[in-house]
VOPAGU-2260 file (C-alpha; in pm, 1 decimal, decimal comma):
REM VOPAGU-2260
SITE   aa  ch    i         X         Y         Z
SITE  MET   A    0       0,0       0,0       0,0
SITE  ASN   A    1     287,4     243,8      86,3
SITE  SER   A    2      44,7     508,0     212,0
SITE  VAL   A    3     149,4     820,7     401,2
SITE  LEU   A    4     -52,2    1087,6     580,9
SITE  LEU   A    5     128,9    1423,8     600,9
SITE  ILE   A    6      10,6    1655,8     880,7
SITE  ASP   A    7     139,4    2015,0     874,0
SITE  ASP   A    8     -34,8    2353,6     891,6
SITE  GLU   A    9     236,4    2531,8     686,3
SITE  GLU   A   10      91,6    2522,1     332,9
SITE  LYS   A   11     416,3    2581,0     138,3
SITE  LEU   A   12     621,2    2327,7     332,4
SITE  ARG   A   13     337,2    2073,8     316,2
SITE  GLN   A   14     310,1    2101,3     -64,8
SITE  LEU   A   15     688,3    2072,6    -101,4
SITE  LEU   A   16     699,1    1756,7     109,7
SITE  LEU   A   17     399,2    1615,7     -79,3
SITE  ARG   A   18     583,3    1644,4    -412,4
SITE  ILE   A   19     905,1    1495,9    -273,1
SITE  ILE   A   20     730,6    1197,8    -114,8
SITE  ARG   A   21     507,6    1130,3    -418,2
SITE  LEU   A   22     812,6    1125,3    -644,5
SITE  GLU   A   23     936,4     832,6    -433,4
SITE  GLY   A   24     624,1     634,0    -522,7
SITE  PHE   A   25     430,0     680,0    -199,6
SITE  ASP   A   26      53,1     736,9    -195,4
SITE  VAL   A   27      30,8    1058,3       8,5
SITE  GLN   A   28    -264,8    1244,5     158,8
SITE  GLU   A   29    -252,3    1565,2     360,0
SITE  ALA   A   30    -412,5    1729,3     661,8
SITE  ALA   A   31    -358,5    2077,7     808,4
SITE  SER   A   32    -465,3    2000,7    1165,3
SITE  GLY   A   33    -480,8    1722,1    1420,0
SITE  GLN   A   34    -861,5    1688,0    1398,7
SITE  ALA   A   35    -854,0    1672,3    1017,7
SITE  ALA   A   36    -586,8    1404,3    1039,2
SITE  LEU   A   37    -789,0    1195,6    1286,7
SITE  LYS   A   38   -1090,7    1208,0    1053,0
SITE  LYS   A   39    -879,0    1077,6     765,0
SITE  LEU   A   40    -733,4     806,4     987,6
SITE  ALA   A   41   -1085,8     700,9    1088,8
SITE  SER   A   42   -1185,0     642,1     725,5
SITE  GLN   A   43    -859,0     502,6     583,1
SITE  ASP   A   44    -559,9     301,1     696,2
SITE  PHE   A   45    -216,3     459,4     657,0
SITE  ASP   A   46     119,6     288,4     687,9
SITE  VAL   A   47     308,5     596,7     807,1
SITE  VAL   A   48     207,9     934,8     948,9
SITE  LEU   A   49     450,7    1227,5     905,5
SITE  CYS   A   50     339,9    1487,7    1158,8
SITE  ASP   A   51     447,0    1837,9    1261,9
SITE  VAL   A   52     482,2    1892,9    1637,7
SITE  LYS   A   53     323,8    2242,1    1639,9
SITE  LEU   A   54     -33,3    2220,3    1506,4
SITE  PRO   A   55    -309,1    2482,2    1541,2
SITE  ASP   A   56    -536,9    2252,2    1744,0
SITE  SER   A   57    -303,3    1999,3    1902,9
SITE  ASN   A   58      50,6    1899,2    1991,1
SITE  GLY   A   59     213,6    1638,1    1773,3
SITE  VAL   A   60     382,8    1468,7    2070,6
SITE  ASP   A   61      42,9    1406,7    2230,5
SITE  LEU   A   62    -110,0    1315,7    1893,8
SITE  VAL   A   63     140,4    1030,7    1854,7
SITE  LYS   A   64      -4,0     854,8    2157,7
SITE  GLN   A   65    -359,8     896,4    2029,4
SITE  ILE   A   66    -275,2     770,5    1679,3
SITE  ARG   A   67     -79,1     470,5    1809,4
SITE  SER   A   68    -363,1     384,4    2046,6
SITE  LEU   A   69    -626,3     387,8    1770,2
SITE  HIS   A   70    -400,5     251,5    1493,5
SITE  PRO   A   71    -121,4      38,8    1646,9
SITE  ALA   A   72      -3,3     -80,7    1304,0
SITE  THR   A   73      70,8     275,6    1188,5
SITE  GLU   A   74     416,1     428,5    1245,2
SITE  VAL   A   75     447,8     801,7    1327,0
SITE  ILE   A   76     743,9    1027,5    1243,2
SITE  LEU   A   77     747,5    1371,4    1408,1
SITE  LEU   A   78     881,4    1688,9    1244,7
SITE  THR   A   79     968,9    1999,3    1446,9
SITE  ALA   A   80    1119,9    2340,2    1381,4
SITE  TYR   A   81    1207,3    2384,5    1749,1
SITE  GLY   A   82    1344,8    2053,9    1868,2
SITE  ASN   A   83    1422,3    1994,2    2233,1
SITE  VAL   A   84    1533,8    1685,3    2422,6
SITE  PRO   A   85    1231,3    1650,5    2657,1
SITE  ASP   A   86     988,8    1657,5    2362,0
SITE  GLY   A   87    1198,3    1404,7    2172,8
SITE  VAL   A   88    1212,2    1169,8    2471,4
SITE  GLN   A   89     836,6    1197,9    2532,6
SITE  ALA   A   90     762,7    1144,0    2163,3
SITE  MET   A   91     956,3     815,7    2164,3
SITE  ARG   A   92     783,4     708,5    2486,1
SITE  ASN   A   93     449,4     777,8    2320,0
SITE  GLY   A   94     542,3     542,2    2036,9
SITE  ALA   A   95     694,9     768,1    1769,2
SITE  PHE   A   96     916,6     593,3    1514,0
SITE  ASP   A   97    1152,2     894,3    1507,2
SITE  TYR   A   98    1173,3    1266,6    1586,7
SITE  ILE   A   99    1362,1    1494,3    1343,0
SITE  MET   A  100    1425,6    1863,6    1273,0
SITE  LYS   A  101    1267,0    2040,6     976,5
SITE  GLY   A  102    1513,0    2179,7     726,0
SITE  ASP   A  103    1829,0    2036,4     878,7
SITE  ASP   A  104    1702,6    1678,0     848,4
SITE  ASN   A  105    1502,2    1698,3     522,3
SITE  ASP   A  106    1739,3    1452,6     355,8
SITE  LYS   A  107    1651,3    1199,2     625,9
SITE  ILE   A  108    1276,6    1198,9     555,2
SITE  ILE   A  109    1268,6     957,0     259,5
SITE  PRO   A  110    1507,8     700,4     414,2
SITE  LEU   A  111    1304,9     724,4     737,8
SITE  LEU   A  112     980,2     664,3     549,9
SITE  HIS   A  113    1126,0     351,8     389,5
SITE  ARG   A  114    1251,1     223,5     724,3
SITE  ALA   A  115     915,8     289,7     888,7
SITE  LEU   A  116     738,5     114,2     600,3
SITE  GLU   A  117     967,2    -189,6     637,1
SITE  LYS   A  118     870,4    -213,1    1002,9
SITE  VAL   A  119     499,4    -188,3     915,3
SITE  GLN   A  120     529,7    -460,3     650,2
SITE  LEU   A  121     721,6    -686,8     888,1
SITE  GLN   A  122     455,0    -641,2    1154,1
SITE  ARG   A  123     183,2    -712,9     899,0
SITE  LYS   A  124     356,4   -1037,1     792,4
SITE  LEU   A  125     389,2   -1137,3    1157,4
SITE  GLU   A  126      17,0   -1078,5    1215,4
SITE  GLN   A  127     -70,2   -1283,5     905,7
SITE  LEU   A  128     153,6   -1564,1    1028,6
SITE  GLN   A  129     -10,9   -1553,7    1370,6
SITE  GLN   A  130    -354,4   -1569,1    1206,6
SITE  ARG   A  131    -251,0   -1870,4     996,5
SITE  VAL   A  132    -110,5   -2046,5    1303,4
SITE  ALA   A  133    -427,7   -1970,3    1501,2
SITE  LYS   A  134    -640,0   -2108,7    1217,0
SITE  LYS   A  135    -420,7   -2417,4    1176,6
SITE  TYR   A  136    -442,5   -2503,2    1545,4
SITE  SER   A  137    -802,6   -2401,7    1607,1
SITE  PHE   A  138   -1050,2   -2665,6    1722,3
SITE  ASP   A  139   -1249,4   -2593,1    1406,6
SITE  SER   A  140    -960,1   -2735,2    1203,0
SITE  ILE   A  141   -1004,8   -3079,1    1364,4
SITE  ILE   A  142   -1196,1   -3284,2    1107,8
SITE  GLY   A  143   -1491,3   -3499,3    1211,7
SITE  ASP   A  144   -1865,3   -3480,1    1277,1
SITE  SER   A  145   -1907,5   -3807,0    1465,0
SITE  ALA   A  146   -2039,5   -3780,1    1820,4
SITE  SER   A  147   -1725,3   -3927,6    1977,5
SITE  ILE   A  148   -1479,9   -3677,1    1825,4
SITE  GLN   A  149   -1716,6   -3383,7    1881,9
SITE  GLU   A  150   -1743,5   -3478,5    2248,4
SITE  ALA   A  151   -1362,9   -3482,4    2277,4
SITE  ILE   A  152   -1340,4   -3141,3    2104,3
SITE  ALA   A  153   -1604,4   -2993,2    2337,8
SITE  LEU   A  154   -1411,4   -3110,9    2646,1
SITE  ALA   A  155   -1080,2   -2980,5    2507,4
SITE  ARG   A  156   -1236,5   -2639,4    2430,1
SITE  LYS   A  157   -1351,5   -2604,8    2791,1
SITE  VAL   A  158   -1018,6   -2697,6    2947,3
SITE  ALA   A  159    -817,6   -2484,9    2701,8
SITE  ALA   A  160    -944,6   -2166,2    2866,3
SITE  THR   A  161    -807,8   -2279,8    3203,6
SITE  ASP   A  162    -455,7   -2353,9    3322,3
SITE  ALA   A  163    -538,8   -2709,9    3432,6
SITE  THR   A  164    -310,1   -3004,0    3362,4
SITE  VAL   A  165    -458,1   -3226,8    3090,5
SITE  LEU   A  166    -416,6   -3600,2    3026,1
SITE  LEU   A  167    -496,3   -3708,1    2670,1
SITE  LEU   A  168    -584,9   -4076,0    2634,4
SITE  GLY   A  169    -624,3   -4288,0    2323,8
SITE  GLU   A  170    -458,2   -4531,9    2090,4
SITE  THR   A  171    -145,7   -4446,7    1893,0
SITE  GLY   A  172    -221,9   -4226,1    1592,1
SITE  THR   A  173    -551,5   -4080,2    1716,8
SITE  GLY   A  174    -423,1   -3720,8    1706,3
SITE  LYS   A  175    -320,5   -3649,0    2064,4
SITE  GLU   A  176     -52,4   -3396,1    1964,8
SITE  VAL   A  177    -303,7   -3215,8    1741,1
SITE  PHE   A  178    -531,5   -3178,2    2044,7
SITE  ALA   A  179    -239,8   -3064,2    2262,4
SITE  GLN   A  180    -151,1   -2795,2    2007,4
SITE  ALA   A  181    -514,3   -2681,8    1987,4
SITE  ILE   A  182    -543,1   -2657,6    2366,4
SITE  HIS   A  183    -223,7   -2448,6    2381,6
SITE  HIS   A  184    -315,6   -2213,8    2095,4
SITE  ASN   A  185    -660,7   -2152,9    2243,0
SITE  SER   A  186    -527,2   -2073,5    2590,0
SITE  ASP   A  187    -387,5   -1760,2    2752,0
SITE  ARG   A  188     -40,4   -1905,0    2685,4
SITE  CYS   A  189     -90,1   -1904,5    2306,6
SITE  ASN   A  190     180,9   -1641,5    2250,1
SITE  LYS   A  191     433,5   -1837,0    2455,1
SITE  THR   A  192     636,0   -2146,0    2365,2
SITE  PHE   A  193     484,4   -2488,3    2295,3
SITE  VAL   A  194     739,2   -2764,3    2358,0
SITE  ALA   A  195     674,5   -3131,5    2281,5
SITE  VAL   A  196     882,6   -3436,1    2371,2
SITE  ASN   A  197     821,8   -3808,4    2323,6
SITE  CYS   A  198     921,9   -3981,2    2647,9
SITE  SER   A  199     976,3   -4314,3    2470,5
SITE  ALA   A  200    1234,2   -4170,7    2229,6
SITE  PHE   A  201    1517,2   -4130,0    2484,4
SITE  SER   A  202    1709,0   -4336,9    2733,9
SITE  LYS   A  203    1659,7   -4248,3    3102,7
SITE  GLU   A  204    1983,0   -4047,1    3124,6
SITE  LEU   A  205    1926,5   -3859,6    2799,9
SITE  LEU   A  206    1561,4   -3788,0    2879,6
SITE  GLU   A  207    1655,8   -3642,4    3218,9
SITE  SER   A  208    1910,1   -3414,3    3053,9
SITE  GLU   A  209    1662,7   -3311,4    2782,2
SITE  LEU   A  210    1384,3   -3232,0    3027,8
SITE  PHE   A  211    1577,1   -3067,9    3310,3
SITE  GLY   A  212    1912,5   -2970,7    3157,2
SITE  HIS   A  213    2253,7   -3028,5    3312,6
SITE  LYS   A  214    2558,8   -2851,4    3447,6
SITE  ALA   A  215    2897,5   -2876,3    3279,3
SITE  GLY   A  216    3084,4   -3179,1    3411,2
SITE  ALA   A  217    2769,7   -3354,2    3536,2
SITE  PHE   A  218    2861,0   -3660,1    3329,1
SITE  THR   A  219    3102,0   -3763,8    3054,7
SITE  GLY   A  220    3042,4   -3543,6    2751,3
SITE  ALA   A  221    2872,2   -3262,6    2944,9
SITE  VAL   A  222    3125,0   -2998,2    2840,2
SITE  LYS   A  223    2897,0   -2698,9    2902,2
SITE  ASP   A  224    2575,4   -2603,0    3079,7
SITE  LYS   A  225    2259,8   -2710,8    2897,1
SITE  LYS   A  226    1917,6   -2553,6    2934,4
SITE  GLY   A  227    1643,0   -2815,0    2969,4
SITE  LEU   A  228    1311,6   -2819,2    2784,0
SITE  PHE   A  229    1123,6   -2715,8    3097,3
SITE  GLU   A  230    1320,0   -2390,8    3097,1
SITE  GLU   A  231    1253,9   -2349,1    2724,4
SITE  ALA   A  232     880,6   -2391,7    2788,5
SITE  ASN   A  233     870,3   -2144,9    3079,5
SITE  GLY   A  234     553,3   -1938,9    3052,0
SITE  GLY   A  235     414,7   -2172,8    2786,8
SITE  THR   A  236     296,3   -2531,4    2748,4
SITE  PHE   A  237     493,4   -2856,1    2772,5
SITE  PHE   A  238     348,1   -3160,6    2594,3
SITE  LEU   A  239     478,8   -3490,9    2732,2
SITE  ASP   A  240     383,9   -3760,7    2480,9
SITE  GLU   A  241     393,7   -4129,1    2578,3
SITE  ILE   A  242     410,1   -4034,6    2947,1
SITE  GLY   A  243     353,2   -4400,1    3036,2
SITE  GLU   A  244     703,7   -4475,4    2907,9
SITE  MET   A  245     875,5   -4235,2    3148,3
SITE  PRO   A  246    1125,8   -4413,1    3377,5
SITE  ALA   A  247    1019,2   -4429,6    3743,1
SITE  GLU   A  248    1319,8   -4225,0    3859,5
SITE  LEU   A  249    1213,5   -3928,7    3645,1
SITE  GLN   A  250     849,8   -3950,8    3750,6
SITE  ALA   A  251     945,5   -3812,5    4093,2
SITE  LYS   A  252    1117,7   -3508,6    3936,4
SITE  LEU   A  253     815,4   -3446,5    3713,4
SITE  LEU   A  254     587,7   -3468,0    4016,6
SITE  ARG   A  255     797,2   -3195,9    4183,0
SITE  VAL   A  256     745,8   -2970,4    3881,5
SITE  LEU   A  257     369,9   -3026,9    3898,3
SITE  GLU   A  258     349,1   -2970,2    4272,4
SITE  ALA   A  259     595,1   -2684,2    4325,5
SITE  GLY   A  260     690,0   -2558,7    3978,4
SITE  GLU   A  261    1057,1   -2626,9    4042,1
SITE  PHE   A  262    1336,0   -2873,1    3960,9
SITE  ILE   A  263    1713,9   -2916,3    3983,0
SITE  LYS   A  264    1937,8   -2961,0    3680,5
SITE  VAL   A  265    2147,2   -3276,0    3652,7
SITE  GLY   A  266    2469,1   -3214,4    3845,9
SITE  ASP   A  267    2342,6   -2891,8    4007,0
SITE  THR   A  268    2227,1   -2800,3    4358,7
SITE  LYS   A  269    2031,4   -2484,3    4274,6
SITE  THR   A  270    1653,0   -2498,8    4238,3
SITE  ILE   A  271    1505,0   -2352,4    3918,8
SITE  LYS   A  272    1149,9   -2214,9    3919,1
SITE  VAL   A  273     926,5   -2248,4    3611,4
SITE  ASN   A  274     568,4   -2165,4    3522,5
SITE  VAL   A  275     464,6   -2433,7    3276,7
SITE  ARG   A  276     132,1   -2585,8    3182,4
SITE  ILE   A  277     166,0   -2960,4    3130,0
SITE  ILE   A  278     -33,8   -3166,2    2882,6
SITE  ALA   A  279      47,4   -3537,5    2890,8
SITE  ALA   A  280     -60,5   -3818,6    2660,4
SITE  THR   A  281     -46,8   -4195,7    2663,5
SITE  ASN   A  282    -189,0   -4500,1    2489,5
SITE  ARG   A  283    -131,8   -4711,6    2799,3
SITE  ASN   A  284    -379,9   -4794,0    3075,1
SITE  LEU   A  285    -214,9   -4601,5    3358,2
SITE  PRO   A  286    -420,6   -4755,7    3642,8
SITE  THR   A  287    -299,6   -5098,4    3521,2
SITE  GLU   A  288      57,4   -4964,3    3505,9
SITE  ILE   A  289      18,4   -4839,7    3865,0
SITE  GLU   A  290     -92,1   -5186,1    3981,4
SITE  ALA   A  291     209,2   -5336,5    3805,9
SITE  GLY   A  292     439,5   -5089,8    3984,3
SITE  HIS   A  293     545,4   -4913,2    3664,3
SITE  PHE   A  294     377,6   -4576,1    3725,4
SITE  ARG   A  295     341,1   -4359,3    4034,2
SITE  SER   A  296     -15,8   -4320,4    4157,8
SITE  ASP   A  297      53,0   -3969,2    4295,2
SITE  LEU   A  298     185,2   -3858,3    3955,5
SITE  PHE   A  299    -119,8   -4007,1    3783,2
SITE  TYR   A  300    -358,3   -3809,2    4002,9
SITE  ARG   A  301    -160,9   -3491,0    3934,0
SITE  LEU   A  302    -169,4   -3549,4    3560,2
SITE  ALA   A  303    -531,1   -3663,5    3543,4
SITE  VAL   A  304    -682,7   -3336,3    3665,3
SITE  PHE   A  305    -875,0   -3325,5    3337,8
SITE  GLN   A  306    -889,0   -3625,8    3105,3
SITE  VAL   A  307    -985,9   -3625,1    2736,6
SITE  THR   A  308   -1016,8   -3958,8    2556,4
SITE  LEU   A  309    -971,1   -3953,0    2179,4
SITE  PRO   A  310   -1170,8   -4214,2    1988,0
SITE  ALA   A  311   -1006,7   -4471,9    1761,8
SITE  LEU   A  312   -1071,2   -4424,3    1389,3
SITE  ARG   A  313   -1275,4   -4746,7    1372,6
SITE  GLU   A  314   -1515,9   -4581,2    1620,1
SITE  ARG   A  315   -1575,7   -4285,6    1385,4
SITE  ILE   A  316   -1624,3   -4450,2    1046,2
SITE  LYS   A  317   -1845,5   -4164,5     920,0
SITE  ASP   A  318   -1546,6   -3926,9     944,7
SITE  ILE   A  319   -1323,3   -4133,2     713,2
SITE  PRO   A  320   -1445,4   -3977,6     380,5
SITE  SER   A  321   -1377,6   -3620,2     496,7
SITE  LEU   A  322   -1043,2   -3713,4     652,5
SITE  ALA   A  323    -938,5   -3902,3     339,2
SITE  LEU   A  324   -1031,1   -3612,9     110,1
SITE  HIS   A  325    -845,7   -3368,4     336,3
SITE  PHE   A  326    -524,2   -3571,9     317,0
SITE  ALA   A  327    -569,6   -3634,9     -55,5
SITE  ILE   A  328    -588,8   -3261,1    -125,4
SITE  ILE   A  329    -274,6   -3198,8      83,5
SITE  PHE   A  330     -69,1   -3468,1     -89,9
SITE  ALA   A  331    -201,8   -3378,7    -434,5
SITE  GLY   A  332     -72,1   -3026,9    -376,3
SITE  LYS   A  333     267,3   -3156,9    -265,8
SITE  THR   A  334     300,8   -3377,4    -574,2
SITE  ASN   A  335     161,4   -3118,0    -820,0
SITE  LYS   A  336    -133,4   -3339,1    -913,4
SITE  ALA   A  337    -494,7   -3245,6    -976,0
SITE  ILE   A  338    -718,4   -3238,9    -669,3
SITE  PRO   A  339    -837,2   -3599,3    -653,4
SITE  VAL   A  340   -1183,9   -3747,3    -654,2
SITE  LEU   A  341   -1226,2   -4046,1    -423,0
SITE  GLN   A  342   -1400,1   -4338,1    -593,9
SITE  LYS   A  343   -1700,7   -4480,1    -405,0
SITE  GLU   A  344   -1539,1   -4822,1    -393,9
SITE  TYR   A  345   -1221,9   -4658,9    -259,4
SITE  ILE   A  346   -1413,3   -4494,6      27,8
SITE  ALA   A  347   -1596,7   -4819,0      97,6
SITE  ALA   A  348   -1266,0   -5007,9     125,1
SITE  LEU   A  349   -1133,8   -4744,5     368,1
SITE  GLN   A  350   -1444,4   -4773,4     583,4
SITE  GLN   A  351   -1427,2   -5153,7     595,3
SITE  TYR   A  352   -1069,3   -5154,3     725,7
SITE  ASP   A  353    -997,6   -5176,9    1100,7
SITE  TRP   A  354    -726,1   -4902,9    1113,9
SITE  PRO   A  355    -500,7   -5027,6    1394,0
SITE  GLY   A  356    -274,7   -4726,8    1325,5
SITE  ASN   A  357    -571,1   -4485,0    1328,8
SITE  ILE   A  358    -545,5   -4142,5    1158,9
SITE  ARG   A  359    -168,3   -4167,8    1117,3
SITE  GLU   A  360    -212,0   -4491,1     919,8
SITE  LEU   A  361    -493,1   -4339,5     711,0
SITE  LYS   A  362    -269,6   -4043,7     626,5
SITE  ASN   A  363       7,2   -4278,2     507,3
SITE  VAL   A  364    -234,7   -4483,1     297,2
SITE  ILE   A  365    -372,0   -4170,9     125,5
SITE  GLU   A  366     -20,9   -4041,7      53,8
SITE  ARG   A  367      65,0   -4375,7    -106,8
SITE  SER   A  368    -250,6   -4366,6    -318,4
SITE  VAL   A  369    -186,9   -4013,1    -443,8
SITE  ILE   A  370     168,3   -4108,5    -543,6
SITE  LEU   A  371      55,7   -4421,4    -730,5
SITE  GLU   A  372    -251,3   -4272,7    -901,4
SITE  ASN   A  373    -195,1   -4135,0   -1250,0
SITE  GLY   A  374    -533,6   -3966,6   -1290,7
SITE  ASN   A  375    -737,2   -3743,4   -1063,2
SITE  GLU   A  376    -953,0   -4022,3    -915,9
SITE  LEU   A  377    -826,7   -4244,2    -635,8
SITE  THR   A  378    -916,3   -4607,9    -701,8
SITE  THR   A  379    -891,4   -4925,7    -495,0
SITE  ALA   A  380    -598,7   -5036,3    -714,5
SITE  THR   A  381    -376,4   -4792,4    -523,6
SITE  LEU   A  382    -464,9   -4936,6    -181,9
SITE  PRO   A  383    -240,1   -5183,6       4,9
SITE  PHE   A  384    -305,8   -5550,0     -71,3
SITE  THR   A  385    -468,9   -5624,8     264,5
SITE  MET   A  386    -723,5   -5347,2     209,3
SITE  GLN   A  387    -804,3   -5459,0    -143,1
SITE  HIS   A  388    -857,4   -5819,6     -34,8
SITE  PRO   A  389    -967,0   -5816,3     329,8
SITE  ALA   A  390   -1111,2   -6169,2     304,0
SITE  ASP   A  391    -776,5   -6305,8     182,9
SITE  HIS   A  392    -597,4   -6115,5     457,1
SITE  LYS   A  393    -810,3   -6283,4     724,2
SITE  THR   A  394    -786,9   -6637,0     584,2
SITE  THR   A  395    -654,6   -6905,7     818,2
SITE  SER   A  396    -590,7   -7155,8     540,8
SITE  PHE   A  397    -259,0   -7337,3     559,7
SITE  GLU   A  398    -283,1   -7475,6     204,9
SITE  LEU   A  399      30,5   -7404,6       2,2
SITE  ALA   A  400    -176,2   -7294,9    -300,8
SITE  GLU   A  401    -364,4   -7035,2     -94,8
SITE  VAL   A  402     -42,2   -6896,7      52,4
SITE  GLU   A  403     113,7   -6879,0    -295,6
SITE  LYS   A  404    -193,6   -6704,0    -434,7
SITE  GLN   A  405    -182,3   -6436,2    -166,3
SITE  HIS   A  406     192,1   -6387,9    -211,7
SITE  ILE   A  407     160,6   -6340,1    -589,3
SITE  ARG   A  408    -114,0   -6083,1    -529,0
SITE  LYS   A  409     106,1   -5892,2    -285,4
SITE  VAL   A  410     397,6   -5883,4    -529,7
SITE  LEU   A  411     171,6   -5769,9    -815,9
SITE  GLN   A  412      39,0   -5497,9    -587,6
SITE  HIS   A  413     396,6   -5394,5    -503,7
SITE  THR   A  414     488,4   -5368,2    -873,3
SITE  ALA   A  415     164,9   -5186,7    -958,8
SITE  GLY   A  416      69,4   -5469,2   -1196,8
SITE  ASN   A  417     404,7   -5492,4   -1376,6
SITE  LYS   A  418     416,0   -5869,6   -1444,5
SITE  THR   A  419     773,4   -5875,1   -1577,2
SITE  GLU   A  420     902,0   -5712,2   -1258,1
SITE  ALA   A  421     675,5   -5934,1   -1044,9
SITE  ALA   A  422     813,7   -6248,1   -1211,2
SITE  ARG   A  423    1166,8   -6125,2   -1145,6
SITE  LEU   A  424    1094,8   -6062,8    -778,6
SITE  LEU   A  425     922,2   -6400,2    -743,2
SITE  GLY   A  426    1213,5   -6575,7    -909,4
SITE  ILE   A  427     995,2   -6746,6   -1170,5
SITE  GLY   A  428     953,0   -6717,2   -1544,9
SITE  LEU   A  429     702,7   -6474,9   -1695,7
SITE  THR   A  430     514,9   -6766,2   -1858,0
SITE  THR   A  431     489,6   -6940,7   -1520,6
SITE  LEU   A  432     351,4   -6623,2   -1364,7
SITE  TYR   A  433      84,6   -6588,4   -1635,0
SITE  ARG   A  434     -12,4   -6954,0   -1582,4
SITE  LYS   A  435     -49,0   -6906,2   -1206,7
SITE  ILE   A  436    -250,7   -6584,4   -1257,0
SITE  GLU   A  437    -487,1   -6782,4   -1478,2
SITE  GLU   A  438    -491,5   -7080,3   -1237,4
SITE  TYR   A  439    -563,2   -6871,4    -928,4
SITE  LYS   A  440    -791,2   -6627,8   -1117,1
SITE  ILE   A  441    -594,8   -6332,1    -982,2
């Protein structure tokens, strides 16, 4: 937009500045008083305001505060013929971008305008990014109309507005991290850090160092102090995935964080205070783990202040078409293919499958289909063998012919129907393969 509002009651100087600024490609409008300027600002957005300090109806230093209050995205540069340090200091406190002298600093005006515009554009990009992030992690972005997922969303919405600890339950691949992100981005901590760690991905020693940090010399290889993830998440949200896998020794340290908001780094003696909201997730039955002596009951009760259970995909079959189309559009865009249509038989095959890997598995299957499909319609031919032939997959026959039939089908599926390649992989002649295809009616 590159728009500028010039405020000055001196007609000759105002017209001179108008010509200079317009020659630089800016869209410039003018006002001769503070009230006239405020009226223009009320009806139009400006990137930069260039304002004289001495106006017939107001003081530019005070006007800066009013403009910045009403239009925080607009930068204000003050011009004065009688500069003094107190006015300059107050102008900057009120939010002015800069404060310069008329005449002596005329050559600074254009460079200042460009610098102010760069700041405005950067701020605008930041706001757009924040809006995209908010949209991406909103609860409305979670796909599904089934009662089970809508119930989980409703519970998560309610707890997001609080600072309560949340325990997300459900099978692997049901979208627990998506819910954790949504809870964070819809909370008062949304502008602070979101940190996620998978407790099953580290050894005990490494996990302790990652979570709580360490002092130099605490163990072999600790050559310098390391800040832990709890410190990184201070003021924000910490998502502990697979909490059921956390070693018992670390559960006590986590309990201390939950109870007192403090911990001690590995190899240190000084207590560190943090203000962190914790969201934990697990696919394990924690009460069973407590009975087996693998999980602390006091930690469980601290974590389970508010529980949200995410349904397995097989419990929300009606959501599969919309989820599949969503993933298909994403992967079609990544592979520069036309937005796909999902064949009715394709959807039916998806809905008949049990989905032990839940949404994560569905996402992988759709990606595979988009890669294999040459047209813009996803067909059952692009599905994994077990989904194309569920009856064969479930067979308990031990007959050699049945096993061979299923194996040939799998290899043909792997080669996308290329019989020459399939014969090579099977270690048989092409003629033999054709004969077996005919024999088994594949």
